C-alpha positions as CSV (number, residue, x, y, z in Angstrom):
1,M,86.6,118.6,79.2
2,S,87.3,116.7,82.4
3,P,87.3,112.9,83.0
4,P,84.1,111.4,84.3
5,A,83.5,111.4,88.0
6,A,84.8,108.4,89.8
7,T,81.5,106.9,91.0
8,T,80.2,103.3,90.8
9,D,77.2,102.2,88.8
10,P,76.7,98.4,88.9
11,R,74.2,98.4,86.1
12,K,76.4,100.4,83.8
13,A,79.5,98.4,84.8
14,T,77.7,95.1,83.9
15,L,76.6,96.6,80.5
16,Y,80.1,97.8,79.7
17,G,81.5,94.4,80.8
18,L,79.0,92.5,78.6
19,A,79.7,94.8,75.7
20,A,83.4,94.0,76.0
21,V,82.8,90.2,76.3
22,L,80.5,90.3,73.2
23,M,83.2,92.1,71.2
24,W,85.9,89.7,72.3
25,S,83.6,86.8,71.4
26,T,83.7,87.8,67.8
27,V,87.4,88.3,67.2
28,A,88.5,84.7,66.8
29,T,86.2,84.6,63.8
30,A,87.4,88.0,62.6
31,F,91.0,86.9,62.8
32,K,90.5,83.8,60.6
33,I,88.5,85.9,58.0
34,A,91.2,88.6,57.9
35,L,93.9,86.0,57.6
36,R,92.4,84.6,54.4
37,Y,93.4,87.9,52.7
38,Y,96.4,89.2,54.8
39,S,99.6,87.8,56.3
40,P,99.8,88.0,60.0
41,T,102.0,91.2,59.8
42,Q,99.7,92.9,57.4
43,L,96.7,92.1,59.7
44,L,98.7,93.5,62.6
45,L,99.6,96.8,60.8
46,V,96.1,97.6,59.7
47,S,94.4,96.6,62.9
48,A,97.0,98.5,65.0
49,L,96.5,101.7,63.0
50,V,92.7,101.5,63.4
51,S,93.1,100.8,67.1
52,T,95.4,103.7,67.6
53,G,92.8,106.0,66.1
54,V,90.1,104.5,68.3
55,L,92.2,104.9,71.5
56,A,93.1,108.5,70.5
57,A,89.4,109.3,70.0
58,A,88.6,107.6,73.4
59,A,91.3,109.6,75.1
60,W,90.0,112.8,73.6
61,R,86.4,111.9,74.6
62,R,87.6,111.4,78.2
63,G,89.5,114.6,78.3
64,T,92.8,112.9,78.9
65,L,94.5,113.3,75.5
66,R,96.4,116.3,76.8
67,Q,98.1,114.0,79.3
68,L,100.0,112.1,76.5
69,P,103.2,114.2,76.4
70,A,103.7,114.3,80.1
71,A,103.0,110.7,80.6
72,F,105.5,109.7,77.9
73,A,108.2,112.1,79.2
74,A,107.8,110.5,82.7
75,R,108.4,107.0,81.5
76,P,109.6,106.8,77.9
77,G,111.5,103.5,78.3
78,L,108.5,101.8,79.8
79,Y,106.2,102.8,77.0
80,I,108.7,101.9,74.3
81,G,109.2,98.4,75.9
82,L,105.5,97.8,76.4
83,G,104.7,99.0,73.0
84,L,107.1,96.5,71.5
85,I,105.2,93.8,73.4
86,N,101.7,95.1,72.7
87,P,100.6,95.4,70.0
88,C,103.8,94.4,68.1
89,L,105.1,91.0,69.4
90,Y,101.9,89.8,71.2
91,Y,99.6,90.2,68.2
92,L,102.2,89.0,65.7
93,T,102.6,85.7,67.5
94,L,98.9,85.4,68.2
95,F,98.1,86.0,64.5
96,E,100.8,83.5,63.4
97,G,99.1,80.9,65.7
98,Y,95.7,81.6,64.3
99,D,97.1,81.3,60.8
100,R,98.3,77.8,61.5
101,L,95.6,76.4,63.7
102,L,91.8,76.1,63.5
103,A,90.1,79.0,65.3
104,Q,88.5,76.4,67.7
105,Q,92.0,75.4,68.8
106,A,93.7,78.8,69.0
107,Q,90.9,80.6,70.9
108,P,90.8,78.3,74.0
109,L,94.6,78.1,74.2
110,N,94.8,81.9,74.4
111,Y,92.8,81.7,77.7
112,T,95.8,80.2,79.5
113,W,97.5,83.6,79.7
114,A,96.2,84.1,83.3
115,I,97.9,80.8,84.2
116,T,101.1,82.0,82.5
117,L,100.8,85.3,84.5
118,T,100.9,83.3,87.7
119,L,104.1,81.4,86.7
120,L,105.9,84.6,85.6
121,S,104.9,86.5,88.7
122,V,107.1,84.3,90.8
123,P,110.5,85.4,89.3
124,L,109.4,88.9,88.2
125,L,107.2,90.0,91.0
126,G,108.4,87.7,93.9
127,Q,105.0,86.2,94.4
128,R,104.3,82.7,95.8
129,V,102.5,80.0,93.9
130,H,99.9,78.6,96.1
131,R,98.3,75.1,96.1
132,S,95.3,76.4,94.1
133,D,97.6,78.0,91.6
134,W,99.5,74.7,91.1
135,A,96.2,72.9,90.6
136,A,95.1,75.5,88.0
137,I,98.5,75.2,86.2
138,V,98.3,71.4,85.9
139,I,94.6,71.3,85.0
140,G,94.9,74.3,82.6
141,Y,97.9,72.8,80.7
142,L,96.1,69.4,80.6
143,G,93.4,71.2,78.7
144,V,96.1,72.6,76.3
145,V,97.2,69.0,75.6
146,V,93.6,67.8,75.0
147,I,93.0,70.7,72.5
148,S,96.3,70.4,70.8
149,T,96.0,66.6,70.2
150,R,92.2,66.5,69.8
151,G,92.1,64.1,72.8
152,D,94.7,61.6,71.4
153,V,97.9,62.2,73.3
154,G,99.6,59.7,71.1
155,A,99.0,62.1,68.2
156,L,101.0,64.9,69.8
157,A,103.8,64.5,67.2
158,G,101.3,65.0,64.4
159,A,99.8,68.2,65.9
160,D,100.8,71.6,64.5
161,M,103.1,72.3,67.5
162,L,104.5,75.4,65.9
163,G,101.0,76.9,65.8
164,V,100.4,75.8,69.4
165,G,103.8,77.2,70.3
166,F,103.0,80.6,68.8
167,V,99.7,80.9,70.7
168,L,101.4,79.9,74.0
169,A,104.2,82.3,73.3
170,S,101.5,85.0,72.9
171,T,100.3,84.2,76.5
172,I,103.8,84.8,77.8
173,L,104.0,88.1,76.0
174,W,100.5,89.1,77.2
175,A,101.5,88.2,80.8
176,L,104.7,90.1,80.5
177,Y,102.8,93.2,79.2
178,W,100.5,93.1,82.3
179,I,103.4,92.7,84.7
180,G,105.2,95.6,83.1
181,N,101.9,97.6,83.1
182,T,101.9,97.5,86.9
183,R,104.5,100.2,86.7
184,D,102.3,102.5,84.7
185,D,100.4,105.1,86.8
186,A,99.0,107.0,83.9
187,D,95.3,107.0,82.9
188,P,94.6,103.5,81.4
189,V,93.5,104.7,78.0
190,V,96.4,107.1,77.8
191,G,98.9,104.4,78.8
192,L,97.4,101.9,76.2
193,L,97.4,104.7,73.5
194,L,101.1,105.4,74.2
195,C,101.9,101.7,73.9
196,F,100.2,101.5,70.5
197,L,101.9,104.7,69.3
198,C,105.3,103.3,70.4
199,G,104.4,99.9,68.8
200,L,103.5,101.2,65.4
201,P,107.1,101.8,64.1
202,P,108.3,98.2,64.9
203,T,105.0,96.9,63.6
204,A,105.5,98.7,60.2
205,L,109.1,97.5,60.2
206,A,108.0,93.9,60.7
207,C,105.4,94.2,58.0
208,G,108.1,95.6,55.5
209,L,110.5,92.8,56.4
210,L,108.2,89.8,56.7
211,S,105.6,90.7,54.1
212,D,104.7,93.8,52.1
213,F,102.3,96.8,52.3
214,A,99.8,95.6,49.8
215,V,96.9,95.9,52.3
216,F,94.2,97.3,50.0
217,D,92.1,94.2,49.4
218,P,88.6,95.5,50.6
219,R,87.7,92.2,52.2
220,G,90.9,91.9,54.2
221,L,90.8,95.6,55.0
222,L,87.2,95.4,56.4
223,A,88.1,92.3,58.6
224,A,91.3,93.9,59.8
225,A,89.6,97.2,60.6
226,Y,87.0,95.2,62.6
227,V,89.9,93.6,64.6
228,G,91.4,97.0,65.3
229,L,88.1,98.7,66.1
230,F,86.8,96.0,68.5
231,E,89.5,93.6,69.7
232,M,92.3,96.1,70.2
233,G,90.1,99.3,70.7
234,L,86.5,99.6,71.9
235,A,86.6,96.3,73.9
236,F,89.5,97.5,76.0
237,V,87.8,100.8,76.6
238,A,84.5,99.2,77.5
239,W,86.3,96.8,79.9
240,L,88.3,99.6,81.6
241,M,84.9,101.5,82.0
242,A,83.3,98.4,83.6
243,L,86.2,98.0,86.1
244,K,86.0,101.7,86.9
245,L,82.3,101.7,87.5
246,T,82.0,98.5,89.5
247,D,82.3,97.9,93.2
248,D,82.6,94.2,92.6
249,T,85.5,93.4,90.3
250,A,85.2,89.6,90.7
251,R,81.6,89.7,89.4
252,I,82.7,91.8,86.3
253,G,85.7,89.5,85.8
254,N,83.5,86.4,85.8
255,L,81.7,87.7,82.6
256,I,84.8,86.7,80.6
257,F,83.9,83.1,81.0
258,V,80.9,83.6,78.7
259,A,83.1,84.7,75.8
260,P,84.7,81.4,74.6
261,F,81.2,79.7,74.3
262,I,79.8,82.5,72.2
263,S,83.1,82.4,70.2
264,L,82.8,78.7,69.5
265,F,79.3,79.2,68.3
266,L,80.4,81.9,65.9
267,I,83.4,79.8,64.7
268,A,81.0,76.8,63.9
269,H,78.3,78.9,62.2
270,V,80.3,81.7,60.5
271,L,83.5,80.0,59.7
272,G,81.9,76.5,59.2
273,E,84.4,74.7,61.5
274,P,82.8,71.6,63.0
275,I,83.7,71.8,66.7
276,H,85.5,68.7,67.8
277,P,84.3,67.3,71.2
278,S,87.9,67.4,72.5
279,V,87.7,71.3,72.3
280,F,84.8,71.4,74.8
281,V,86.8,69.0,77.1
282,G,89.9,71.1,76.8
283,L,88.0,74.4,77.2
284,A,86.2,73.0,80.3
285,L,89.6,72.1,81.8
286,I,91.1,75.6,81.1
287,L,88.1,77.5,82.5
288,G,87.9,75.1,85.5
289,A,91.5,75.9,86.2
290,L,90.8,79.7,86.1
291,V,87.9,79.2,88.4
292,I,90.1,77.3,90.9
293,Q,92.7,80.1,90.7
294,Q,90.1,82.8,91.2
295,R,88.5,81.0,94.2
296,G,91.8,80.4,95.8
297,R,92.7,84.1,95.5
298,A,89.3,85.0,96.9
299,R,89.8,82.8,99.9
300,R,93.2,84.2,100.6
301,A,92.0,87.8,100.3
302,A,89.1,86.9,102.7
303,R,91.5,85.4,105.2
304,E,93.8,88.5,105.0
305,A,90.9,90.8,105.4
306,G,89.6,88.9,108.5
């Protein structure tokens, strides 16, 4: 079986992109449900196992599973390092943050990873931070403060800053993963599968050290399997397919701005969390920062092309 032909199909790209966004919109709710029955390390172990199976099936379906040994042999250190970050450390810190915060707080905070990526690209990739990037950084982290304090900056000391710190630490890890991923020239699904295979041993070790392997609660098992199937598995495959089939990456990328609002709707109606007005203000600041950042990059790309 050979990989699909490299042709663009805007309609299919949009459908794949929307599918990924809809899946990502549900996972904040799924995280909180799973964490009612599992510790963060238990949730990580079960969801990572499910996701590894999903990614292996996707690689087989694409005809790229046979590339696994050669890809690993070419860059074993890269995949071991990236696997330690994703899924192990990234999801462990993210789940710890969700365990401590309301879903309506943790979900918007996680969207600052793109701003974190800009900051880390300076020392690690030698990139410049432009004026639009600085504006995005200031506005985005102002949104973090609004969400963390529920609009009352004087209440900062009373906020669960450890939970906020876990979520913000996860954005650093996610940005580091994508920076490291720029060195990976393997098929994207193969590369992600190798990361999960390399990440499973430290994930199991973390579960054994920090919790236990009593993961057979059917309610927790179902929610964790959902996280592994959609958040870590099918959503990434759908997103990669959308990017592969599109001739307008920016248009597909803009679909992601729909996700937090669908997610907040589910958080309110499934988890029963009354959404605090400050969450909408903070989310608007974070998403506005991302728009400023994207438009600044688009303008610079247009100037360079001209």
